[in-house]
C-alpha positions in Angstrom: -20.2 -11.3 17.3 -20.4 -13.1 14.0 -19.1 -10.6 11.4 -21.6 -11.9 8.9 -24.7 -11.0 10.9 -27.1 -8.6 9.3 -28.4 -5.4 10.9 -31.8 -7.1 11.5 -30.0 -9.8 13.6 -27.9 -7.2 15.5 -30.5 -4.5 16.2 -30.8 -0.9 15.1 -27.9 0.7 13.2 -27.9 4.4 12.7 -25.4 4.1 9.9 -27.4 1.4 8.1 -30.5 3.7 8.5 -28.6 6.6 6.9 -27.6 4.5 3.9 -31.0 2.9 3.5 -32.6 3.8 0.2 -29.5 5.7 -0.7 -28.0 5.7 -4.3 -24.2 5.4 -4.2 -21.5 5.9 -6.8 -18.1 4.3 -6.3 -15.0 4.8 -8.4 -12.1 2.4 -8.1 -14.4 -0.4 -7.0 -12.3 -3.1 -8.7 -9.3 -2.3 -6.5 -8.3 -3.8 -3.2 -10.1 -1.2 -1.0 -13.0 -0.8 -3.5 -13.9 -4.5 -3.3 -14.0 -4.4 0.5 -16.1 -1.3 0.4 -18.7 -2.8 -1.9 -18.9 -6.0 0.1 -19.3 -4.1 3.4 -22.0 -1.8 2.1 -24.0 -4.7 0.7 -23.6 -6.8 3.8 -24.1 -4.2 6.5 -26.2 -1.6 4.7 -28.4 -4.1 2.6 -31.3 -1.7 2.5 -29.5 0.7 0.3 -31.1 1.5 -3.1 -28.4 1.1 -5.7 -24.6 1.1 -5.9 -23.2 2.3 -9.2 -19.7 1.1 -10.1 -17.7 3.2 -12.6 -15.8 0.5 -14.5 -13.8 0.8 -17.7 -13.3 -1.7 -20.5 -10.1 -3.6 -19.7 -8.1 -5.7 -22.1 -11.2 -5.8 -24.4 -13.5 -7.1 -21.6 -16.7 -5.1 -21.4 -17.7 -3.7 -18.0 -20.8 -5.9 -17.9 -18.7 -9.0 -18.2 -16.2 -7.6 -15.7 -19.1 -7.4 -13.2 -19.7 -11.1 -13.5 -16.0 -11.7 -12.9 -16.0 -9.2 -10.0 -18.5 -11.1 -7.9 -16.5 -14.4 -8.3 -14.0 -12.9 -5.9 -13.9 -15.0 -2.7 -14.8 -12.2 -0.4 -18.4 -12.2 -1.9 -18.9 -15.9 -1.5 -20.6 -16.0 1.9 -22.7 -12.9 1.1 -24.0 -14.3 -2.1 -24.6 -17.7 -0.5 -26.8 -16.0 2.0 -28.5 -13.4 -0.3 -27.8 -14.1 -4.0 -30.2 -11.4 -5.1 -28.1 -8.6 -3.4 -26.1 -8.3 -6.7 -29.1 -6.8 -8.3 -28.5 -3.7 -6.2 -25.1 -3.2 -8.0 -25.2 -1.6 -11.5 -22.2 -1.0 -13.7 -21.7 2.3 -15.5 -19.2 2.2 -18.3 -16.6 5.0 -17.6 -13.0 5.8 -17.4 -11.3 8.6 -15.3 -8.8 9.1 -18.2 -11.5 9.8 -20.8 -13.2 13.2 -21.3 -16.2 13.6 -19.0 -15.3 10.3 -17.5 -16.2 8.5 -20.7 -19.9 8.6 -19.6 -22.7 8.6 -22.1 -25.2 11.4 -21.8 -27.9 9.0 -20.5 -25.5 7.7 -17.8 -24.5 11.2 -16.8 -28.1 12.2 -16.4 -28.9 9.1 -14.4 -26.1 9.7 -12.0 -26.8 13.4 -11.7 -30.4 12.7 -10.9 -30.1 9.9 -8.4 -26.7 9.7 -6.6 -26.6 10.9 -3.0 -23.2 9.6 -1.8 -20.0 9.3 -3.8 -16.9 7.3 -2.7 -14.0 8.3 -4.9 -11.4 5.5 -4.5 -9.9 5.3 -7.9 -6.2 6.3 -8.1 -2.9 5.3 -9.5 -1.1 4.1 -6.4 2.3 3.1 -7.9 5.4 4.9 -6.4 7.5 4.6 -9.6 5.5 6.4 -12.1 6.5 9.6 -14.0 4.5 12.8 -13.5 2.1 12.7 -16.4 0.2 9.5 -15.7 0.0 10.4 -12.0 -1.5 13.8 -12.6 -3.8 12.6 -15.3 -5.3 9.9 -13.1 -5.1 11.3 -9.6 -5.6 15.1 -10.2 -7.4 15.4 -13.6 -9.5 12.3 -12.8 -10.5 13.8 -9.4 -11.4 17.1 -11.2 -13.7 15.2 -13.5 -15.4 13.5 -10.5 -15.9 16.9 -8.9 -17.5 18.3 -12.0 -19.8 15.4 -12.2 -20.7 15.8 -8.5 -21.6 19.4 -9.1 -24.4 18.1 -11.3 -25.8 15.8 -8.6 -28.9 17.4 -7.3 -29.3 15.3 -4.2 -25.7 14.8 -3.2 -25.2 14.6 0.5 -21.6 13.4 0.8 -18.5 12.9 -1.4 -15.8 10.8 0.3 -12.4 11.2 -1.3 -9.7 8.7 -0.5 -6.3 10.4 -0.2 -3.3 9.2 1.8 -1.6 10.0 5.1 1.6 10.5 3.1 0.3 13.4 1.1 2.4 15.9 3.1 5.6 14.0 3.7 7.5 17.3 4.4 5.3 17.9 7.5 6.6 16.4 10.8 3.0 16.2 12.0 -0.1 15.6 9.8 -3.2 17.2 11.3 -6.8 16.7 10.1 -6.9 19.9 8.1 -6.2 21.4 4.7 -2.6 21.9 3.5 -1.7 24.0 0.4 -0.1 22.1 -2.4 3.5 23.0 -3.5 2.0 24.5 -6.7 -1.4 25.5 -8.2 -3.0 22.2 -9.3 -4.6 23.9 -12.4 -1.1 25.2 -13.4 0.3 21.6 -13.1 -2.6 20.2 -15.1 -1.9 22.7 -17.9 1.8 21.9 -17.8 1.3 18.2 -18.0 -1.1 18.6 -21.0 1.3 20.8 -22.9 4.8 19.8 -22.1 6.6 16.8 -23.7 7.9 13.8 -21.6 11.6 15.0 -21.6 10.7 18.4 -20.3 8.4 17.0 -17.6 11.1 14.5 -16.5 13.6 17.4 -16.2 11.3 19.6 -14.1 9.8 16.9 -11.9 12.4 16.9 -9.1 12.0 20.6 -8.7 8.2 20.3 -8.5 8.4 17.5 -5.9 10.5 19.7 -3.6 11.5 16.9 -1.2 8.4 14.7 -1.6 9.4 11.1 -2.2 7.5 10.3 -5.4 4.9 11.5 -7.8 2.2 9.6 -6.0 2.5 11.7 -2.8 2.8 14.9 -5.0 -0.3 14.1 -7.0 -2.3 13.4 -3.8 -1.2 16.8 -2.4 -2.4 18.5 -5.6 -5.7 16.6 -5.5 -6.4 17.7 -2.0 -5.7 21.4 -2.9 -7.9 21.0 -5.9 -10.8 19.6 -3.8 -10.4 22.5 -1.3 -11.2 24.9 -4.1 -14.7 23.3 -4.1 -15.0 24.3 -0.4 -18.4 26.0 -0.7 -19.8 24.0 -3.6 -19.9 20.3 -2.4 -20.2 18.4 0.8 -16.8 16.7 0.8 -14.8 14.8 3.4 -11.2 13.8 2.6 -10.1 10.6 4.2 -6.4 9.8 4.6 -5.6 6.1 5.3 -2.1 5.2 6.2 -0.5 2.0 4.8 -3.5 -0.3 4.1 -2.8 -3.9 4.8 -4.7 -7.3 5.0 -8.1 -7.6 6.7 -8.1 -8.2 10.4 -11.6 -9.6 10.6 -13.8 -9.0 7.5 -14.7 -9.9 4.9 -12.2 -12.7 5.6 -9.3 -12.6 8.2 -6.1 -12.1 6.4 -7.7 -11.4 3.0 -5.3 -9.4 0.8 -5.0 -8.5 -2.9 -2.0 -7.2 -4.8 1.7 -7.0 -3.8 2.1 -3.3 -3.1 3.9 -2.2 0.1 4.6 -4.6 2.9 2.9 -7.5 1.1 5.5 -7.6 -1.7 8.3 -7.2 0.9 6.9 -10.2 2.8 6.8 -12.4 -0.3 10.3 -11.4 -1.3 11.6 -12.2 2.2 9.7 -15.6 2.3 11.2 -16.6 -1.0 14.7 -15.8 0.3 15.3 -13.1 -2.3 15.3 -10.1 0.2 17.9 -10.5 2.9 18.4 -6.9 3.9 16.2 -3.9 4.3 17.0 -0.3 5.3 14.6 0.4 8.2 14.6 2.0 11.7 13.3 -0.9 13.8 12.2 1.4 16.6 9.7 3.4 14.6 6.0 2.5 14.5 4.8 0.5 11.5 2.1 2.9 10.3 -0.4 0.4 8.9 -4.1 0.0 9.1 -6.1 -3.2 8.3 -8.3 -2.7 5.3 -11.5 -3.4 7.1 -10.8 -0.7 9.7 -10.1 1.8 6.9 -13.2 0.9 5.0 -15.4 1.2 8.2 -13.8 4.6 8.7 -14.7 5.6 5.2 -18.3 4.5 5.6 -18.5 6.3 8.9 -17.1 9.5 7.3 -19.8 9.3 4.6 -22.4 8.9 7.3 -21.1 11.8 9.4 -20.7 14.1 6.4 -24.1 13.2 5.1 -25.8 13.9 8.4 -24.4 17.4 8.4 -25.8 18.0 4.9 -29.2 16.7 5.9 -29.3 18.8 9.1 -28.2 22.0 7.3 -30.5 21.3 4.3 -27.7 22.2 1.9 -24.4 20.9 0.7 -22.2 24.0 0.9 -20.6 23.5 4.3 -16.9 23.1 3.5 -14.4 20.4 3.1 -13.7 18.2 6.1 -10.7 15.9 6.9 -10.2 12.6 8.7 -6.9 10.8 9.1 -7.7 7.0 9.0 -4.7 6.0 11.1 -3.9 4.1 14.2 -2.2 5.9 17.0 1.6 5.1 17.3 1.2 3.8 20.8 -1.2 1.1 19.6 1.1 -0.1 16.7 3.9 -2.6 16.6 7.3 -1.2 15.7 8.8 -2.1 12.3 11.4 -4.3 14.1 8.8 -6.3 16.1 6.6 -6.6 13.0 9.3 -8.0 10.8 10.7 -10.4 13.5 7.2 -11.7 14.2 6.5 -12.2 10.5 9.8 -14.1 10.1 8.8 -16.4 13.0 5.4 -17.2 11.4 7.0 -17.7 8.0 9.0 -20.5 9.5 5.7 -22.1 10.7 3.9 -21.5 7.4 6.5 -21.3 4.7 6.0 -21.1 0.9 6.1 -24.1 -1.4 8.8 -22.4 -3.5 11.7 -20.4 -2.4 15.1 -19.6 -3.9 16.9 -19.7 -0.6 16.3 -20.2 3.1 14.5 -17.0 4.4 16.9 -15.0 6.5 18.6 -11.6 6.7 17.6 -8.7 8.8 16.8 -5.0 8.8 19.6 -2.5 8.9 19.4 0.8 10.6 22.6 2.1 8.9 22.2 2.7 5.2 25.8 1.8 4.4 25.5 -1.5 6.3 22.4 -2.2 4.3 24.1 -1.4 0.9 27.1 -3.7 1.9 24.6 -6.5 2.5 22.7 -5.8 -0.7 25.9 -6.2 -2.7 27.1 -9.4 -1.0 23.7 -11.1 -0.3 21.5 -9.8 -3.2 23.6 -9.1 -6.2 26.6 -11.4 -5.9 24.4 -14.5 -5.4 22.3 -13.3 -8.3 25.3 -13.1 -10.6 26.6 -16.5 -9.5 23.3 -18.3 -10.0 22.6 -16.6 -13.4 26.1 -17.5 -14.5 25.4 -21.2 -13.9 22.0 -21.0 -15.5 23.8 -19.7 -18.7 26.3 -22.5 -18.4 23.5 -25.1 -18.4 21.6 -23.4 -21.2 18.9 -21.9 -19.1 17.5 -18.4 -19.2 19.0 -16.2 -16.4 16.5 -14.3 -14.3 17.7 -13.6 -10.8 19.6 -10.5 -11.6 16.5 -8.9 -13.0 14.5 -10.0 -10.0 17.1 -8.4 -7.7 17.0 -5.1 -9.7 13.2 -5.0 -9.2 13.7 -5.9 -5.5 16.2 -3.1 -5.0 13.9 -0.6 -6.7 11.0 -1.6 -4.4 13.2 -1.4 -1.3 14.4 2.0 -2.4 10.8 3.2 -2.7 9.8 1.8 0.6 12.8 2.8 2.7 11.7 6.4 2.7 8.6 5.4 4.8 10.5 2.9 7.1 13.2 5.3 8.1 11.1 8.2 9.2 9.0 8.6 12.4 5.5 9.6 11.4 2.9 11.4 13.5 -0.6 11.3 12.1 -3.2 13.1 14.3 -6.5 11.2 14.4 -8.6 13.0 17.0 -11.6 13.3 14.5 -11.4 9.7 13.6 -11.5 8.6 17.2 -14.2 11.1 18.1 -16.5 10.0 15.3 -16.2 6.4 16.4 -16.8 7.2 20.1 -20.1 9.0 19.2 -21.6 5.8 17.7 -24.1 3.6 19.5 -23.1 0.1 20.6 -24.5 -1.6 17.5 -22.6 0.6 15.1 -19.4 0.4 17.2 -19.6 -3.4 16.7 -20.9 -3.4 13.1 -18.5 -0.7 11.8 -15.6 -1.3 14.1 -12.7 1.1 13.9 -11.2 0.3 17.3 -7.6 -0.9 17.4 -6.6 -0.6 21.1 -7.1 -4.4 21.7 -5.6 -5.7 18.5 -3.6 -8.9 18.9 -0.9 -8.0 16.4 0.7 -11.5 16.5 -2.6 -13.1 15.5 -3.0 -10.5 12.8 0.4 -11.1 11.3 -0.1 -14.8 11.4 -3.5 -14.4 9.5 -1.8 -11.9 7.1 0.8 -14.5 6.1 -1.8 -17.3 5.7 -3.9 -14.9 3.6 -0.9 -14.0 1.5 -0.2 -17.7 0.8 -3.9 -18.4 0.1 -5.3 -15.4 -1.8 -2.2 -14.1 -3.6 0.0 -17.2 -4.2 -2.8 -19.7 -4.3 -1.2 -22.1 -1.8 -3.8 -23.9 0.2 -3.3 -25.4 3.7 -2.7 -28.8 2.0 0.6 -27.6 0.6 2.1 -26.9 4.0 3.7 -30.4 4.5 5.5 -30.0 1.2 6.5 -26.4 2.0 8.0 -27.4 5.3 10.0 -30.1 3.6 11.3 -27.5 1.2 12.2 -25.2 4.1 14.1 -28.0 5.9 16.1 -28.7 2.7 16.9 -25.0 2.2 17.9 -24.8 5.9 20.4 -27.6 5.4 21.7 -26.1 2.1 22.1 -22.7 3.8 24.2 -24.2 6.6 26.3 -26.3 4.3 26.9 -23.2 2.1 28.0 -21.2 5.2 30.3 -23.9 6.5 31.8 -24.4 3.0 32.3 -20.7 2.6 34.0 -20.1 5.9 36.1 -23.3 5.5 37.3 -22.2 2.1 38.0 -18.7 3.5 40.0 -20.1 6.4 41.9 -22.5 4.1 42.8 -19.7 1.7 44.0 -17.4 4.5 45.9 -20.2 6.2 47.7 -21.4 3.0 48.5 -17.8 1.9 49.4 -16.5 5.4 53.1 -16.8 5.0 53.0 -15.0 1.7 50.9 -12.2 3.2 53.4 -11.9 6.1 56.4 -11.8 3.8 54.8 -9.2 1.6 53.8 -7.2 4.7 57.3 -7.3 6.0 58.8 -6.3 2.7 56.3 -3.4 2.5 57.2 -2.2 6.0 61.0 -2.5 5.3 60.6 -0.6 2.1 58.6 2.1 3.7 61.1 2.5 6.6 64.0 2.6 4.1 62.2 5.3 2.1 61.6 7.3 5.2 65.2 7.0 6.3 66.5 7.9 2.8 64.2 11.0 2.6 65.3 12.1 6.1 69.0 11.8 5.2 68.4 13.7 2.0 66.7 16.5 3.9 69.6 16.7 6.4 72.2 16.8 3.6 70.3 19.5 1.8 
């Protein structure tokens, strides 16, 4: 089926009927998932009333101007070509999760409170290397502000909160249910608002209590906070796993940003990353962004139906893990090897060295390779750059790479089990039209085709390399291949020559060492007997 067909062309959609004439508020709409969500709602639920986007002023650019820039994104091109007036259904509300009362004017607050029926709360700080304060202020306090706004919404039918499957990393199995946070979220908010940076930094490791980073910790706090609104709002918490490039829509392979596997792929393709600590046998817990977004829309539909049927919005917090079953996923080892093969077919136009290396199951083996294949070459190249009067850069690049690998290896060296019975059940209850239109099935995914499209999408949408650059990129790859082999041959030749020319000296010194050691032993033994 053509993924750009409208509901009218495809028949009756129960989900599209639910969202028809609905007023929707979306936070985090300018992010990777937020853009796909807006595009999907406009394309597949075109009869909706209004989508309000909470957008802040950024780098002096007003939200109204940012809206114009927003719809210049390539994922909206076909939609706007087919129906340019659809953008009139999108309205920007100036706001910021870090400001008091979301930075909303009294008029905007009243408009949202009077009209919004469905909320998608996608906004979050998703970096893994942040200190505690910005994470709590954005992900916990920001969520609290959204909840307080939602309490004012007189017609609210569903609030879809986007969390993460890694919010409870200390659990061996993540079920679709509530988990208590390590601490009271209100106490942590008070702590963050009153303590200085040094004191927070000192106490952070104790607060995390085994969690890998402040992101996972803040999401655990946010979920606990939301559960305290159990009998106040119609909420469903969605927990996507690692969200990656689109498999089908809005464009196959479309990706934005370099977080997670995408940054790793770019580093490997440029020849910068040559070792990664990973268990190749564990499942790569990813989900294509379009599958995750369809799941979120489906969750809003299911949660809203419950509110409509019960006639109220006080029916508890629900949970849905937006994850693919381990049996349907490729392993990390297979994914990385498949990606490497496709990178040789569609290389980058610029690389520092021939893409190579491998994943290491043993941590110490990985660290040995990092020293010899990451840092030593970086020092060598930066040294020659200094000699020729150029600015050294590769050592800084490798430090950033090492930090990124350190953050990721926690997730690639553990075997995760995310239960997704509710996610599967909701999908199975849909009619045929909705199963096609809001597809969440993954049992028949051709992962090789997906990874191939992912790499092409990374070249095209992140690095700006069109298909026309491939002939040049392949020439660059061939040159790097030759250089790599020449370097290896030269290295081993010099090593052999050095050992050969110094072998006699090594043997003589070894013999002298052995004779001295034996003499000392003999002398010590005689001394002991005489004594």
